[in-house]
Residue frames as a rotation matrix with the C-alpha (Angstrom) as fourth column:
MET 1
0.202 -0.978 0.044 77.07
0.950 0.206 0.234 112.70
-0.238 -0.005 0.971 96.06
LEU 2
0.842 -0.004 -0.540 78.76
0.016 -0.999 0.032 116.10
-0.540 -0.036 -0.841 96.12
ALA 3
0.472 -0.700 0.536 81.20
0.854 0.212 -0.475 116.96
0.219 0.682 0.697 93.34
VAL 4
0.435 -0.445 -0.783 84.03
0.260 -0.770 0.582 119.38
-0.862 -0.457 -0.219 94.01
VAL 5
0.724 -0.171 0.669 85.05
0.653 -0.143 -0.744 121.51
0.223 0.975 0.008 91.05
SER 6
-0.171 -0.873 -0.456 88.44
0.862 -0.357 0.360 123.18
-0.477 -0.331 0.814 91.04
GLN 7
0.840 0.508 -0.192 88.24
0.396 -0.815 -0.423 126.92
-0.371 0.279 -0.886 90.38
GLU 8
0.075 -0.914 -0.398 91.90
0.171 -0.382 0.908 127.42
-0.982 -0.136 0.128 89.50
ASN 9
-0.786 -0.397 0.473 91.39
0.495 0.054 0.868 127.14
-0.370 0.916 0.154 85.72
VAL 10
0.244 0.931 0.272 88.13
0.967 -0.212 -0.142 129.08
-0.075 0.298 -0.952 85.56
VAL 11
-0.864 -0.498 0.078 88.56
0.504 -0.853 0.137 132.52
-0.002 0.158 0.988 84.04
ALA 12
0.204 0.936 -0.288 85.87
0.895 -0.297 -0.332 134.97
-0.397 -0.190 -0.898 85.07
PRO 13
0.097 -0.151 0.984 85.45
0.671 -0.720 -0.177 138.24
0.735 0.677 0.032 83.21
PRO 14
-0.866 -0.372 -0.334 86.56
0.498 -0.585 -0.640 141.27
0.043 -0.720 0.692 85.14
MET 15
0.133 0.991 -0.006 83.52
0.972 -0.130 0.196 143.04
0.193 -0.032 -0.981 86.52
VAL 16
0.321 -0.075 -0.944 85.09
0.283 -0.944 0.171 146.47
-0.904 -0.322 -0.281 86.39
SER 17
0.935 0.018 0.354 85.70
0.346 -0.264 -0.900 148.65
0.078 0.964 -0.253 83.36
ARG 18
-0.134 -0.989 0.054 89.16
0.990 -0.136 -0.043 149.73
0.050 0.048 0.998 82.33
THR 19
0.899 0.364 -0.244 89.82
0.384 -0.923 0.037 153.37
-0.212 -0.127 -0.969 83.11
GLY 20
0.236 -0.837 -0.494 92.47
-0.038 -0.516 0.856 155.91
-0.971 -0.183 -0.154 82.21
ARG 21
0.971 0.101 -0.218 94.17
-0.203 -0.141 -0.969 156.76
-0.129 0.985 -0.117 78.96
HIS 22
0.227 -0.972 0.066 97.75
-0.694 -0.114 0.711 155.66
-0.683 -0.207 -0.700 79.66
LEU 23
-0.470 -0.375 0.799 97.41
0.213 0.830 0.515 152.72
-0.856 0.413 -0.311 77.21
GLN 24
0.541 0.821 -0.181 95.28
0.075 -0.262 -0.962 154.60
-0.838 0.507 -0.203 74.67
ARG 25
-0.299 -0.564 0.770 96.16
0.852 0.205 0.481 154.41
-0.429 0.800 0.419 70.95
TYR 26
0.347 0.322 -0.881 96.35
-0.128 -0.914 -0.384 157.53
-0.929 0.246 -0.276 68.79
ASN 27
0.733 -0.086 0.675 96.69
0.662 0.318 -0.679 157.82
-0.156 0.944 0.290 65.01
LYS 28
-0.222 -0.937 0.271 99.49
0.972 -0.234 -0.012 159.74
0.075 0.260 0.963 63.24
GLN 29
-0.232 0.217 0.948 97.45
0.242 -0.931 0.272 162.95
0.942 0.293 0.164 63.34
GLY 30
-0.941 -0.216 0.260 96.97
-0.193 -0.289 -0.938 162.65
0.277 -0.933 0.230 67.11
GLY 31
-0.065 0.995 0.077 93.36
-0.844 -0.096 0.527 161.46
0.532 -0.031 0.846 66.95
ARG 32
-0.454 -0.005 0.891 92.20
-0.710 0.607 -0.357 159.01
-0.539 -0.795 -0.279 69.59
GLN 33
-0.643 0.199 -0.740 91.41
-0.487 0.639 0.595 155.59
0.592 0.743 -0.314 68.14
VAL 34
-0.378 0.624 0.684 88.16
-0.733 0.249 -0.633 154.01
-0.565 -0.741 0.363 69.30
VAL 35
-0.876 0.167 -0.452 86.47
-0.191 0.742 0.643 150.74
0.443 0.650 -0.618 68.40
GLY 36
-0.432 0.796 0.423 82.92
-0.743 -0.049 -0.667 149.62
-0.511 -0.603 0.613 68.83
CYS 37
-0.958 0.185 0.219 80.35
0.254 0.901 0.352 147.02
-0.132 0.392 -0.910 67.93
ILE 38
-0.285 0.954 -0.093 76.87
-0.918 -0.244 0.312 146.77
0.275 0.174 0.946 66.61
PRO 39
-0.874 0.027 0.486 75.59
-0.211 0.878 -0.429 143.89
-0.438 -0.478 -0.761 68.75
TYR 40
-0.260 0.819 -0.511 72.86
-0.943 -0.101 0.317 141.97
0.208 0.564 0.799 66.92
ARG 41
-0.794 0.147 0.590 70.63
-0.066 0.944 -0.324 138.92
-0.604 -0.297 -0.740 67.16
TYR 42
-0.714 0.648 -0.267 67.73
-0.302 0.059 0.952 137.38
0.632 0.760 0.153 65.32
LYS 43
-0.627 0.617 0.475 64.43
-0.566 0.058 -0.822 137.35
-0.535 -0.785 0.313 67.16
ILE 44
-0.921 0.370 0.120 62.13
0.377 0.773 0.510 134.46
0.096 0.515 -0.852 66.25
ILE 45
-0.609 0.789 -0.082 58.68
-0.764 -0.611 -0.208 135.65
-0.214 -0.064 0.975 65.26
GLU 46
-0.558 0.499 0.664 55.80
0.227 0.861 -0.456 133.23
-0.798 -0.103 -0.593 65.50
THR 47
-0.782 0.350 -0.516 53.87
-0.619 -0.336 0.710 132.74
0.075 0.875 0.479 62.28
SER 48
0.206 0.951 0.231 50.54
-0.916 0.270 -0.296 131.13
-0.344 -0.151 0.927 61.53
SER 49
0.574 -0.080 -0.815 52.27
-0.480 0.773 -0.415 128.31
0.663 0.629 0.405 59.65
LEU 50
0.918 -0.198 0.344 53.64
-0.207 0.502 0.840 125.51
-0.339 -0.842 0.419 61.81
ASP 51
0.641 -0.674 0.366 56.47
0.759 0.629 -0.170 124.77
-0.115 0.387 0.915 59.39
GLU 52
0.119 -0.591 0.798 57.81
0.564 -0.622 -0.544 128.28
0.817 0.515 0.259 59.02
GLU 53
0.466 -0.019 -0.885 59.39
0.772 -0.479 0.417 130.71
-0.432 -0.878 -0.208 61.40
GLU 54
0.649 -0.246 0.720 60.42
0.337 -0.755 -0.562 134.25
0.682 0.607 -0.408 60.66
LYS 55
0.045 -0.707 -0.706 63.45
0.982 -0.097 0.160 135.94
-0.182 -0.701 0.690 62.07
GLU 56
0.875 0.208 0.438 63.67
0.282 -0.953 -0.112 139.65
0.394 0.222 -0.892 62.74
LEU 57
-0.151 -0.988 0.023 67.03
0.699 -0.123 -0.705 141.37
0.699 -0.091 0.709 63.06
GLU 58
0.943 0.331 -0.040 67.49
0.257 -0.645 0.720 143.31
0.212 -0.689 -0.693 66.29
VAL 59
-0.090 -0.974 0.208 70.43
0.374 -0.227 -0.899 145.45
0.923 -0.003 0.385 67.37
LEU 60
0.415 0.148 -0.898 71.40
0.908 -0.007 0.419 146.46
0.056 -0.989 -0.137 70.89
VAL 61
0.040 -0.377 0.925 71.83
0.135 -0.915 -0.379 150.12
0.990 0.140 0.014 71.76
ILE 62
-0.065 -0.153 -0.986 72.97
0.989 0.124 -0.084 151.50
0.135 -0.980 0.143 75.09
SER 63
0.936 0.340 0.092 72.58
0.315 -0.924 0.217 154.82
0.158 -0.174 -0.972 76.83
SER 64
0.046 -0.900 0.434 75.50
-0.011 -0.435 -0.900 157.18
0.999 0.036 -0.030 77.22
GLN 65
-0.589 -0.341 -0.732 76.87
0.661 0.318 -0.680 157.36
0.465 -0.885 0.038 80.75
ASN 66
-0.964 0.265 -0.027 74.82
-0.204 -0.800 -0.564 160.47
-0.171 -0.538 0.825 81.45
GLY 67
-0.540 0.778 0.323 71.74
0.539 0.614 -0.577 158.67
-0.647 -0.138 -0.750 80.15
LYS 68
-0.027 0.555 -0.831 70.78
-0.288 -0.801 -0.525 161.36
-0.957 0.225 0.182 77.65
ARG 69
0.091 -0.036 -0.995 71.77
-0.991 -0.098 -0.087 159.71
-0.095 0.995 -0.044 74.36
MET 70
0.719 0.141 0.681 71.64
-0.112 0.990 -0.086 156.27
-0.686 -0.014 0.728 72.74
LEU 71
0.211 -0.740 -0.639 74.60
-0.977 -0.139 -0.161 154.75
0.030 0.658 -0.752 70.94
PHE 72
0.799 -0.103 -0.592 76.40
-0.016 0.981 -0.193 151.49
0.601 0.164 0.782 70.23
PRO 73
0.834 -0.540 -0.118 79.09
0.232 0.149 0.961 150.23
-0.501 -0.829 0.249 72.62
LYS 74
0.590 -0.724 0.358 82.47
0.402 -0.121 -0.907 151.79
0.700 0.679 0.220 71.84
GLY 75
0.933 -0.343 -0.110 85.61
-0.065 -0.460 0.886 152.94
-0.355 -0.819 -0.451 73.56
GLY 76
0.411 -0.861 -0.299 89.35
-0.881 -0.459 0.110 153.30
-0.232 0.218 -0.948 73.41
TRP 77
0.889 -0.321 -0.327 91.57
0.119 0.851 -0.512 150.83
0.442 0.416 0.795 71.58
GLU 78
0.779 -0.566 0.270 94.49
-0.514 -0.329 0.792 150.22
-0.360 -0.756 -0.547 73.90
LEU 79
0.123 -0.880 -0.459 98.11
-0.979 -0.031 -0.203 149.30
0.164 0.474 -0.865 73.22
ASP 80
-0.700 -0.469 0.539 97.93
-0.618 0.776 -0.127 145.88
-0.358 -0.422 -0.833 74.89
GLU 81
-0.099 0.729 0.677 95.04
0.151 0.684 -0.714 144.52
-0.984 0.032 -0.178 72.79
SER 82
-0.837 -0.058 0.544 94.05
0.540 0.075 0.839 143.87
-0.090 0.995 -0.031 69.19
MET 83
-0.819 0.573 0.041 91.29
-0.524 -0.774 0.356 145.89
0.236 0.270 0.933 67.59
THR 84
-0.071 0.838 -0.540 88.82
-0.189 0.521 0.833 143.00
0.979 0.161 0.122 67.89
GLU 85
-0.383 -0.113 -0.917 89.79
0.811 0.435 -0.392 142.36
0.443 -0.893 -0.075 71.51
ALA 86
-0.985 0.020 -0.173 89.06
0.065 -0.882 -0.467 146.02
-0.162 -0.471 0.867 72.28
ALA 87
-0.524 0.843 -0.124 85.69
-0.622 -0.279 0.732 145.81
0.582 0.460 0.670 70.50
MET 88
-0.008 0.503 -0.864 84.72
0.313 0.822 0.476 142.70
0.950 -0.266 -0.164 72.46
ARG 89
-0.671 -0.311 -0.673 85.90
0.727 -0.096 -0.680 144.26
0.147 -0.946 0.290 75.73
GLU 90
-0.945 0.325 0.040 83.86
-0.327 -0.941 -0.090 147.41
0.009 -0.098 0.995 75.16
SER 91
-0.232 0.905 -0.356 80.75
-0.446 0.227 0.866 145.36
0.865 0.360 0.351 74.34
LEU 92
-0.091 0.131 -0.987 81.14
0.693 0.720 0.031 143.38
0.715 -0.682 -0.156 77.54
GLU 93
-0.824 -0.329 -0.462 81.91
0.566 -0.518 -0.641 146.42
-0.029 -0.790 0.613 79.72
GLU 94
-0.910 0.394 -0.129 79.23
-0.395 -0.919 -0.020 148.74
-0.126 0.033 0.992 78.37
ALA 95
-0.170 0.903 -0.395 76.45
-0.894 0.028 0.448 146.41
0.415 0.429 0.802 77.16
GLY 96
-0.217 0.049 0.975 77.03
-0.738 0.646 -0.197 143.12
-0.639 -0.762 -0.103 78.96
VAL 97
0.868 0.496 -0.017 77.09
-0.373 0.630 -0.681 141.00
-0.327 0.598 0.732 75.81
ARG 98
-0.319 -0.918 0.237 79.48
-0.431 0.363 0.826 138.45
-0.844 0.161 -0.511 74.33
GLY 99
0.771 0.588 0.245 79.53
-0.068 0.458 -0.886 136.95
-0.633 0.667 0.394 70.89
THR 100
0.101 -0.682 0.724 81.34
0.861 0.424 0.280 136.56
-0.498 0.595 0.631 67.60
ILE 101
0.075 -0.202 -0.976 83.05
-0.241 -0.954 0.179 139.56
-0.968 0.222 -0.120 66.06
GLU 102
0.572 0.161 0.804 82.64
0.700 0.414 -0.581 139.81
-0.427 0.896 0.124 62.30
ARG 103
-0.201 -0.738 0.645 84.51
0.968 -0.250 0.016 141.68
0.149 0.627 0.764 59.56
ASN 104
-0.617 -0.186 -0.765 85.19
0.440 -0.887 -0.138 145.39
-0.653 -0.422 0.629 60.15
LEU 105
0.422 0.860 0.286 82.49
0.810 -0.215 -0.546 147.72
-0.408 0.462 -0.787 58.80
GLY 106
0.426 -0.316 0.848 84.92
0.577 -0.627 -0.524 150.55
0.697 0.712 -0.085 58.16
ILE 107
-0.431 -0.628 -0.648 86.71
0.891 -0.408 -0.198 153.53
-0.140 -0.663 0.736 59.58
TRP 108
0.574 0.653 0.494 85.24
0.653 -0.729 0.206 156.93
0.494 0.204 -0.845 60.41
SER 109
-0.722 -0.688 -0.075 86.84
0.621 -0.596 -0.510 160.23
0.306 -0.415 0.857 61.35
PHE 110
0.392 0.880 0.270 84.80
0.545 -0.458 0.702 162.47
0.741 -0.128 -0.659 63.60
LYS 111
-0.629 -0.538 0.561 85.17
-0.081 -0.672 -0.736 165.26
0.773 -0.509 0.379 66.12
SER 112
-0.366 0.458 -0.810 83.96
0.907 0.370 -0.201 164.92
0.208 -0.809 -0.550 69.68
LYS 113
0.180 0.516 0.837 81.46
0.201 -0.853 0.483 167.66
0.963 0.082 -0.257 70.48
THR 114
0.929 0.196 -0.315 82.10
0.321 -0.001 0.947 167.10
0.185 -0.981 -0.063 74.18
HIS 115
0.443 -0.851 -0.281 85.90
0.564 0.021 0.825 167.23
-0.697 -0.524 0.490 74.12
GLY 116
0.812 -0.075 -0.579 86.53
-0.407 -0.783 -0.470 169.04
-0.418 0.618 -0.666 70.82
THR 117
-0.270 -0.952 0.142 89.12
-0.594 0.281 0.753 166.43
-0.757 0.119 -0.642 69.83
ASN 118
0.075 0.204 -0.976 89.46
-0.959 0.283 -0.015 164.32
0.273 0.937 0.217 66.70
TYR 119
0.025 0.027 0.999 88.71
-0.508 0.861 -0.011 160.61
-0.861 -0.508 0.036 66.76
GLU 120
-0.496 -0.117 -0.860 89.19
-0.796 0.456 0.397 157.67
0.346 0.882 -0.320 64.45
GLY 121
-0.071 0.600 0.797 86.43
-0.774 0.471 -0.423 155.08
-0.629 -0.647 0.431 64.90
TYR 122
-0.792 -0.135 -0.596 86.21
-0.475 0.749 0.461 151.46
0.384 0.648 -0.657 63.77
MET 123
-0.029 0.849 0.527 82.99
-0.925 0.178 -0.336 149.43
-0.379 -0.497 0.780 63.98
PHE 124
-0.919 -0.236 -0.316 82.35
-0.322 0.911 0.257 145.69
0.227 0.338 -0.913 63.89
PRO 125
0.262 0.955 -0.140 79.19
-0.660 0.283 0.696 143.61
0.705 -0.090 0.704 63.87
LEU 126
-0.830 -0.409 0.379 78.96
-0.556 0.545 -0.628 141.41
0.050 -0.732 -0.680 66.99
HIS 127
-0.044 0.803 -0.595 76.65
-0.337 0.549 0.765 138.39
0.941 0.234 0.246 66.68
VAL 128
-0.260 -0.033 0.965 75.49
-0.950 -0.173 -0.261 138.06
0.175 -0.984 0.014 70.29
GLN 129
-0.235 0.137 -0.962 75.58
-0.024 0.989 0.146 134.62
0.972 0.058 -0.229 71.87
GLU 130
-0.183 0.124 -0.975 75.34
0.936 0.326 -0.134 135.62
0.301 -0.937 -0.176 75.52
GLN 131
0.021 0.255 0.967 73.66
-0.122 -0.959 0.256 138.47
0.992 -0.123 0.011 77.36
LEU 132
-0.666 -0.409 -0.624 74.78
0.538 0.317 -0.781 138.88
0.517 -0.856 0.009 80.97
ASP 133
0.508 0.840 -0.189 72.53
0.701 -0.276 0.657 139.95
0.500 -0.466 -0.730 83.83
THR 134
0.793 -0.368 -0.486 75.45
0.184 -0.615 0.767 141.70
-0.581 -0.697 -0.420 85.52
TRP 135
0.384 -0.717 0.582 78.19
0.832 -0.004 -0.554 143.63
0.400 0.697 0.595 83.72
PRO 136
-0.483 -0.765 -0.426 80.72
0.875 -0.404 -0.267 146.33
0.032 -0.501 0.865 84.66
GLU 137
-0.996 0.044 0.083 78.67
-0.040 -0.998 0.057 149.39
0.086 0.053 0.995 83.62
LYS 138
-0.426 0.891 -0.156 75.21
0.761 0.446 0.472 148.05
0.490 0.082 -0.868 84.48
ASN 139
0.032 0.449 -0.893 74.65
0.897 -0.407 -0.172 150.81
-0.441 -0.795 -0.416 87.03
PHE 140
-0.483 -0.324 -0.813 75.55
0.043 -0.937 0.347 153.55
-0.874 0.133 0.467 84.53
ARG 141
-0.837 0.084 -0.541 73.83
-0.547 -0.188 0.816 152.44
-0.033 0.979 0.203 81.33
GLN 142
0.210 0.897 0.390 70.52
-0.437 0.443 -0.783 151.20
-0.875 -0.006 0.485 80.01
ARG 143
-0.902 -0.424 -0.078 70.39
-0.254 0.376 0.891 148.77
-0.349 0.824 -0.447 77.11
ALA 144
0.134 0.991 0.010 67.59
-0.430 0.067 -0.901 148.10
-0.893 0.116 0.435 74.65
TRP 145
-0.700 -0.201 0.685 67.08
0.461 0.605 0.649 145.70
-0.545 0.770 -0.331 71.76
MET 146
0.186 0.774 -0.605 65.38
-0.241 -0.561 -0.792 147.34
-0.953 0.293 0.083 68.80
THR 147
0.694 0.095 0.714 64.89
0.632 0.395 -0.667 147.02
-0.346 0.914 0.214 65.07
VAL 148
-0.391 -0.861 0.326 67.42
0.911 -0.310 0.272 148.60
-0.133 0.403 0.905 62.72
ALA 149
-0.076 0.443 0.893 64.93
0.513 -0.751 0.416 151.35
0.855 0.490 -0.170 61.86
GLU 150
0.897 0.418 -0.145 64.34
0.313 -0.368 0.875 152.13
0.312 -0.831 -0.461 65.54
ALA 151
0.342 -0.859 -0.380 68.09
0.783 0.037 0.621 152.12
-0.520 -0.510 0.685 66.24
ARG 152
-0.374 -0.463 0.803 68.74
0.860 -0.497 0.115 154.47
0.346 0.734 0.584 63.34
LYS 153
0.369 0.605 0.706 66.30
0.219 -0.795 0.566 156.97
0.903 -0.055 -0.426 64.86
ALA 154
0.964 0.102 -0.245 67.55
0.251 -0.050 0.967 156.50
0.086 -0.994 -0.074 68.43
CYS 155
0.241 -0.964 -0.111 71.31
0.957 0.218 0.190 156.56
-0.159 -0.152 0.976 67.80
HIS 156
0.715 0.037 -0.698 72.86
0.211 -0.964 0.165 159.96
-0.667 -0.265 -0.696 68.40
HIS 157
-0.127 -0.930 -0.346 76.08
-0.227 -0.313 0.922 159.69
-0.966 0.196 -0.171 66.37
LEU 158
0.597 0.322 -0.735 76.02
-0.739 -0.135 -0.660 160.10
-0.312 0.937 0.157 62.58
TRP 159
-0.316 -0.804 -0.503 79.10
-0.914 0.400 -0.065 157.90
0.253 0.440 -0.862 62.13
MET 160
-0.788 0.099 0.607 77.39
-0.244 0.856 -0.455 155.08
-0.565 -0.507 -0.651 64.03
LYS 161
0.349 0.936 -0.045 74.28
-0.315 0.071 -0.946 155.44
-0.883 0.344 0.320 61.85
GLU 162
0.331 -0.326 -0.886 76.53
-0.940 -0.033 -0.339 155.12
0.082 0.945 -0.317 58.80
ALA 163
-0.782 -0.614 0.112 78.07
-0.624 0.771 -0.128 151.95
-0.008 -0.171 -0.985 60.29
LEU 164
-0.331 0.763 0.555 74.55
-0.132 0.545 -0.828 150.60
-0.934 -0.347 -0.079 60.87
ASP 165
0.583 0.509 -0.633 73.70
-0.658 -0.160 -0.736 151.32
-0.476 0.846 0.242 57.21
ARG 166
-0.186 -0.746 -0.639 76.82
-0.936 0.332 -0.115 149.43
0.298 0.577 -0.760 56.08
PHE 167
-0.823 -0.067 0.564 75.93
-0.360 0.830 -0.426 146.53
-0.440 -0.553 -0.707 58.35
GLU 168
0.147 0.968 0.202 72.40
-0.228 0.232 -0.946 146.37
-0.962 0.094 0.255 56.95
GLN 169
0.495 -0.039 -0.868 73.73
-0.865 -0.121 -0.488 146.54
-0.086 0.992 -0.094 53.36
ARG 170
-0.598 -0.793 -0.113 76.18
-0.794 0.606 -0.045 143.73
0.104 0.063 -0.993 54.11
LEU 171
-0.584 0.441 0.682 73.37
-0.165 0.758 -0.631 141.50
-0.795 -0.481 -0.370 55.35
LYS 172
0.482 0.857 -0.181 71.29
-0.299 -0.034 -0.954 142.18
-0.824 0.514 0.240 52.24
SER 173
0.329 -0.430 -0.841 74.08
-0.941 -0.081 -0.327 141.60
0.073 0.899 -0.432 49.72
PRO 174
0.924 -0.025 -0.382 75.26
-0.019 0.994 -0.112 138.14
0.382 0.111 0.917 48.73
ALA 175
0.704 -0.706 0.078 78.31
-0.005 0.105 0.994 136.88
-0.710 -0.700 0.071 50.60
THR 176
0.800 -0.557 -0.222 81.58
-0.339 -0.115 -0.934 137.57
0.494 0.823 -0.281 48.89
THR 177
0.778 -0.620 -0.103 84.87
0.515 0.535 0.670 135.93
-0.360 -0.574 0.735 49.54
THR 178
0.760 -0.633 -0.145 88.26
-0.639 -0.688 -0.344 137.52
0.118 0.354 -0.928 49.37
HIS 179
0.836 -0.538 -0.112 91.50
0.535 0.843 -0.056 135.71
0.125 -0.013 0.992 48.72
Protein backbone atom coordinates (compact mmCIF):
# COMPACT_ATOMS: atom_id res chain seq x y z
CA MET A 1 0.00 0.00 0.00
CA LEU A 2 1.30 3.44 -0.92
CA ALA A 3 0.66 6.33 1.46
CA VAL A 4 0.39 9.86 0.12
CA VAL A 5 1.65 12.56 2.45
CA SER A 6 0.56 16.14 1.92
CA GLN A 7 3.49 18.55 1.70
CA GLU A 8 1.49 21.73 2.28
CA ASN A 9 2.17 21.90 6.04
CA VAL A 10 5.80 20.80 5.88
CA VAL A 11 8.21 23.65 6.53
CA ALA A 12 11.66 23.08 5.07
CA PRO A 13 14.56 25.26 6.13
CA PRO A 14 15.72 27.69 3.50
CA MET A 15 18.86 26.34 1.88
CA VAL A 16 20.29 29.77 1.13
CA SER A 17 21.88 32.21 3.54
CA ARG A 18 20.45 35.65 4.13
CA THR A 19 22.52 38.35 2.49
CA GLY A 20 22.68 42.13 2.66
CA ARG A 21 22.61 44.55 5.54
CA HIS A 22 19.28 46.33 4.96
CA LEU A 23 17.74 44.63 8.05
CA GLN A 24 20.91 44.78 10.17
CA ARG A 25 20.71 46.00 13.78
CA TYR A 26 23.14 48.59 15.15
CA ASN A 27 23.65 49.75 18.73
CA LYS A 28 23.39 53.39 19.87
CA GLN A 29 27.07 53.97 19.11
CA GLY A 30 26.65 52.71 15.55
CA GLY A 31 28.26 49.31 16.14
CA ARG A 32 26.90 46.37 14.20
CA GLN A 33 25.17 43.82 16.44
CA VAL A 34 26.08 40.19 15.84
CA VAL A 35 25.00 36.99 17.54
CA GLY A 36 26.54 33.57 17.55
CA CYS A 37 26.53 30.17 19.14
CA ILE A 38 28.90 27.70 20.64
CA PRO A 39 27.39 24.47 19.29
CA TYR A 40 28.12 21.57 21.64
CA ARG A 41 27.40 17.90 22.21
CA TYR A 42 28.52 15.12 24.49
CA LYS A 43 30.47 12.32 22.86
CA ILE A 44 30.08 8.92 24.52
CA ILE A 45 33.42 7.36 25.35
CA GLU A 46 33.60 3.62 25.81
CA THR A 47 35.01 2.50 29.14
CA SER A 48 36.21 -0.85 30.39
CA SER A 49 33.28 -1.06 32.80
CA LEU A 50 30.02 -2.29 31.30
CA ASP A 51 27.91 -0.24 33.70
CA GLU A 52 29.59 3.10 33.18
CA GLU A 53 29.93 5.39 30.23
CA GLU A 54 31.89 8.59 30.07
CA LYS A 55 30.85 11.66 28.17
CA GLU A 56 33.28 14.11 26.64
CA LEU A 57 32.19 17.64 25.79
CA GLU A 58 32.82 18.63 22.17
CA VAL A 59 32.21 21.97 20.49
CA LEU A 60 31.78 22.67 16.80
CA VAL A 61 33.99 25.21 15.07
CA ILE A 62 33.75 26.31 11.47
CA SER A 63 36.15 27.86 9.01
CA SER A 64 35.82 31.46 7.96
CA GLN A 65 34.51 31.91 4.43
CA ASN A 66 38.04 32.31 3.10
CA GLY A 67 39.02 29.12 4.93
CA LYS A 68 41.97 30.65 6.77
CA ARG A 69 40.58 30.92 10.31
CA MET A 70 38.42 28.90 12.69
CA LEU A 71 35.58 30.42 14.67
CA PHE A 72 32.11 29.75 16.03
CA PRO A 73 29.03 30.44 13.89
CA LYS A 74 27.98 34.09 14.13
CA GLY A 75 26.43 36.80 12.05
CA GLY A 76 24.17 39.82 11.95
CA TRP A 77 21.15 40.18 14.21
CA GLU A 78 18.39 41.48 11.98
CA LEU A 79 15.37 43.66 12.69
CA ASP A 80 12.79 40.98 11.88
CA GLU A 81 14.07 38.38 14.37
CA SER A 82 14.79 37.92 18.05
CA MET A 83 18.35 37.52 19.25
CA THR A 84 17.90 33.76 19.75
CA GLU A 85 16.26 33.36 16.34
CA ALA A 86 19.28 35.07 14.77
CA ALA A 87 21.67 32.80 16.70
CA MET A 88 19.81 29.68 15.57
CA ARG A 89 19.66 30.94 11.97
CA GLU A 90 23.40 31.61 11.87
CA SER A 91 24.15 28.15 13.29
CA LEU A 92 22.00 26.53 10.62
CA GLU A 93 23.36 28.67 7.76
CA GLU A 94 27.05 28.47 8.65
CA ALA A 95 27.43 25.14 10.49
CA GLY A 96 24.40 23.08 9.49
CA VAL A 97 23.28 22.34 13.04
CA ARG A 98 20.03 22.71 14.97
CA GLY A 99 19.41 22.43 18.66
CA THR A 100 18.37 24.12 21.87
CA ILE A 101 19.60 27.63 22.59
CA GLU A 102 20.59 28.21 26.20
CA ARG A 103 21.06 31.32 28.33
CA ASN A 104 23.19 34.13 26.86
CA LEU A 105 26.88 33.93 27.76
CA GLY A 106 27.38 37.68 27.60
CA ILE A 107 28.10 40.67 25.45
CA TRP A 108 31.43 41.65 23.91
CA SER A 109 32.59 44.80 22.15
CA PHE A 110 35.27 44.34 19.53
CA LYS A 111 36.67 45.95 16.42
CA SER A 112 36.74 44.15 13.09
CA LYS A 113 40.30 43.96 11.79
CA THR A 114 38.92 43.36 8.30
CA HIS A 115 36.45 46.24 8.15
CA GLY A 116 37.80 48.51 10.91
CA THR A 117 34.30 48.90 12.37
CA ASN A 118 33.00 48.37 15.89
CA TYR A 119 30.82 45.39 16.73
CA GLU A 120 28.71 44.26 19.64
CA GLY A 121 28.65 40.46 19.93
CA TYR A 122 26.36 38.15 21.88
CA MET A 123 27.05 34.43 22.29
CA PHE A 124 24.79 31.53 23.29
CA PRO A 125 25.44 27.85 23.93
CA LEU A 126 23.57 25.66 21.44
CA HIS A 127 23.00 22.05 22.54
CA VAL A 128 23.03 20.31 19.16
CA GLN A 129 20.27 17.82 18.44
CA GLU A 130 20.63 17.61 14.66
CA GLN A 131 23.56 17.88 12.28
CA LEU A 132 22.58 18.28 8.63
CA ASP A 133 24.47 16.78 5.70
CA THR A 134 23.51 19.75 3.53
CA TRP A 135 23.30 23.35 4.70
CA PRO A 136 23.40 26.79 3.05
CA GLU A 137 27.14 27.48 3.43
CA LYS A 138 28.40 23.91 3.06
CA ASN A 139 30.40 24.81 -0.05
CA PHE A 140 32.13 27.74 1.70
CA ARG A 141 32.95 26.36 5.15
CA GLN A 142 34.48 23.38 6.86
CA ARG A 143 33.24 22.25 10.26
CA ALA A 144 35.01 20.23 12.93
CA TRP A 145 34.04 18.83 16.32
CA MET A 146 36.79 19.22 18.89
CA THR A 147 37.43 19.37 22.60
CA VAL A 148 37.18 22.70 24.40
CA ALA A 149 40.98 22.84 24.71
CA GLU A 150 41.41 22.21 20.97
CA ALA A 151 38.77 24.82 20.13
CA ARG A 152 40.43 27.39 22.37
CA LYS A 153 43.67 26.94 20.41
CA ALA A 154 41.97 26.86 17.00
CA CYS A 155 39.56 29.78 17.43
CA HIS A 156 40.88 33.02 15.99
CA HIS A 157 38.78 35.60 17.88
CA LEU A 158 39.66 36.54 21.47
CA TRP A 159 36.05 37.45 22.29
CA MET A 160 34.91 33.99 21.17
CA LYS A 161 37.59 32.36 23.34
CA GLU A 162 36.26 34.38 26.29
CA ALA A 163 32.73 33.16 25.51
CA LEU A 164 34.06 29.59 25.42
CA ASP A 165 35.68 30.14 28.84
CA ARG A 166 32.36 31.41 30.25
CA PHE A 167 30.55 28.42 28.76
CA GLU A 168 33.03 26.00 30.31
CA GLN A 169 32.76 27.77 33.70
CA ARG A 170 28.96 27.60 33.52
CA LEU A 171 29.08 23.84 32.96
CA LYS A 172 31.43 23.34 35.91
CA SER A 173 29.48 25.50 38.37
CA PRO A 174 26.32 24.29 40.09
CA ALA A 175 23.09 25.35 38.44
CA THR A 176 21.61 28.53 39.79
CA THR A 177 18.10 29.75 39.40
CA THR A 178 16.97 33.30 39.04
CA HIS A 179 13.56 34.62 39.96
